[in-house]
C-alpha positions as CSV (number, residue, x, y, z in Angstrom):
1,M,-15.1,9.4,9.1
2,S,-14.1,12.6,7.0
3,E,-12.8,13.6,4.0
4,D,-10.3,15.5,6.1
5,M,-9.3,12.6,8.1
6,V,-8.5,10.4,5.2
7,Q,-6.4,13.8,4.1
8,R,-4.6,13.7,7.2
9,V,-3.7,10.1,7.2
10,T,-2.4,10.0,3.5
11,S,-0.6,12.8,3.8
12,H,1.1,11.7,7.5
13,I,2.0,8.4,5.8
14,K,3.4,9.7,2.7
15,E,5.5,12.0,5.0
16,H,6.8,9.5,7.2
17,D,6.7,5.9,5.1
18,R,10.3,6.0,4.3
19,L,9.9,3.7,1.0
20,I,7.4,6.0,-0.8
21,E,10.1,8.3,-1.7
22,I,12.5,5.7,-1.8
23,F,11.3,3.9,-4.7
24,A,9.6,6.9,-5.8
25,M,6.0,5.6,-5.3
26,E,3.2,8.0,-6.3
27,I,-0.1,7.5,-4.1
28,E,-3.4,8.4,-6.9
29,E,-5.9,7.8,-4.8
30,T,-7.1,7.2,-1.1
31,R,-10.4,6.7,0.4
32,E,-11.4,4.9,4.0
33,G,-10.6,1.1,3.0
34,F,-9.4,1.9,-0.7
35,A,-6.3,3.0,-1.7
36,R,-4.7,3.4,-5.2
37,V,-1.1,3.8,-5.3
38,S,2.0,3.5,-8.4
39,M,5.4,3.4,-9.2
40,E,7.9,3.1,-12.6
41,V,10.2,0.6,-12.3
42,G,13.9,1.7,-11.9
43,K,17.3,0.6,-12.0
44,D,16.9,0.5,-8.0
45,H,13.7,-2.1,-7.9
46,L,15.8,-4.6,-9.9
47,N,16.5,-8.0,-8.6
48,A,19.8,-10.1,-10.0
49,A,17.8,-11.0,-13.2
50,G,16.9,-7.8,-13.7
51,L,13.4,-7.9,-13.2
52,C,11.5,-5.8,-10.7
53,H,12.3,-7.5,-7.2
54,G,9.7,-9.1,-5.7
55,A,10.4,-7.4,-2.3
56,A,9.8,-3.6,-4.2
57,L,6.5,-5.0,-5.2
58,F,5.5,-6.5,-2.1
59,A,6.2,-2.8,-0.6
60,L,3.9,-1.2,-3.1
61,A,1.1,-3.3,-2.1
62,D,2.2,-3.3,1.5
63,V,2.0,1.0,1.0
64,A,-1.5,0.7,-0.4
65,F,-2.7,-1.5,2.3
66,A,-1.1,0.9,4.7
67,L,-3.3,3.4,3.6
68,A,-6.6,2.2,2.8
69,V,-6.7,0.4,6.2
70,N,-5.5,3.5,8.6
71,C,-7.7,5.9,6.6
72,Y,-10.3,5.1,9.5
73,G,-8.7,7.4,11.8
74,K,-7.4,4.1,13.8
75,M,-3.5,2.7,14.1
76,A,-3.9,-0.3,12.0
77,L,-1.3,-3.2,12.1
78,A,-0.3,-5.9,9.5
79,I,-1.0,-8.9,11.2
80,E,-0.6,-11.3,8.3
81,A,0.9,-10.4,4.8
82,S,1.1,-12.9,1.5
83,M,1.9,-12.5,-1.6
84,N,1.3,-14.4,-4.8
85,Y,3.7,-13.2,-8.1
86,F,2.1,-14.1,-11.4
87,R,4.3,-12.9,-14.0
88,P,7.4,-10.3,-13.8
89,V,7.6,-6.5,-14.4
90,R,10.5,-5.2,-16.9
91,P,12.3,-1.9,-15.8
92,G,10.4,1.1,-17.6
93,E,6.9,-0.3,-16.9
94,R,4.7,1.0,-14.5
95,V,3.1,-1.2,-11.4
96,T,-0.1,0.2,-10.2
97,A,-1.1,-1.6,-6.4
98,V,-5.3,-1.2,-5.9
99,C,-6.2,-1.9,-2.9
100,T,-9.5,-2.8,-1.9
101,E,-11.5,-3.8,1.3
102,L,-12.6,-7.4,1.8
103,Y,-13.4,-7.2,5.4
104,Q,-14.2,-4.8,8.2
105,G,-14.5,-5.3,11.5
106,R,-14.1,-3.6,15.1
107,R,-10.9,-4.6,15.7
108,T,-9.7,-6.8,12.0
109,G,-10.5,-5.9,8.7
110,T,-8.7,-7.9,5.6
111,Y,-7.7,-6.4,2.6
112,L,-6.8,-7.2,-1.3
113,C,-4.4,-5.8,-3.2
114,K,-4.4,-6.5,-6.7
115,L,-1.0,-5.2,-8.7
116,T,-1.3,-4.6,-12.5
117,N,1.2,-3.5,-15.0
118,D,1.1,-1.0,-18.0
119,Q,-1.1,-3.4,-20.2
120,E,-3.2,-4.0,-17.2
121,K,-2.0,-7.3,-16.9
122,D,-2.4,-9.0,-13.7
123,V,1.3,-8.8,-12.2
124,S,1.0,-10.4,-8.6
125,V,-2.0,-10.5,-5.7
126,F,-1.4,-9.6,-2.0
127,K,-3.7,-10.0,0.8
128,A,-3.5,-8.8,4.4
129,T,-5.1,-8.5,7.5
130,A,-4.9,-5.6,9.9
131,F,-5.4,-5.3,13.8
132,R,-7.1,-1.9,14.7
133,I,-5.3,-0.5,17.9
134,D,-6.8,2.6,20.2
135,Q,-4.5,4.9,19.0
136,E,-5.4,7.5,16.1
137,P,-2.2,7.3,13.2
138,V,-2.1,11.1,12.5
139,K,-1.7,11.7,16.8
140,I,0.9,9.3,17.9
141,Q,3.5,10.5,15.2
142,A,3.0,14.1,16.1
143,G,3.3,13.5,19.6
144,K,-0.4,15.4,20.4
């Protein structure tokens, strides 16, 4: 795959995945099978305990996963995802999700996403498997 496809898919996901804007996520790096995305925890990310909501962390990891798996140019959809939480994240902390490919087959791929805080301490880990369908992610949404 070309760098052009990676950039097209990244731009498409950034434009059309509403959670990226709503959660103020920043896409730092993408390439085939890899993505790094971060966000600063603000008041809209908090749960009733005043800590970052687990769903916000899951969303961050899921966006990184989507970028890493779709940059090959074939639409990939999650068929399994799980997350383990290690430590709380407080308001004002920046959380970074780094998603890497563990396995890439013809139809499925498995990815591991490690989330760390400002001090580079592990916050959580997300593992997901995707299934590739015979459609291009950019052309589907663009109506081509």
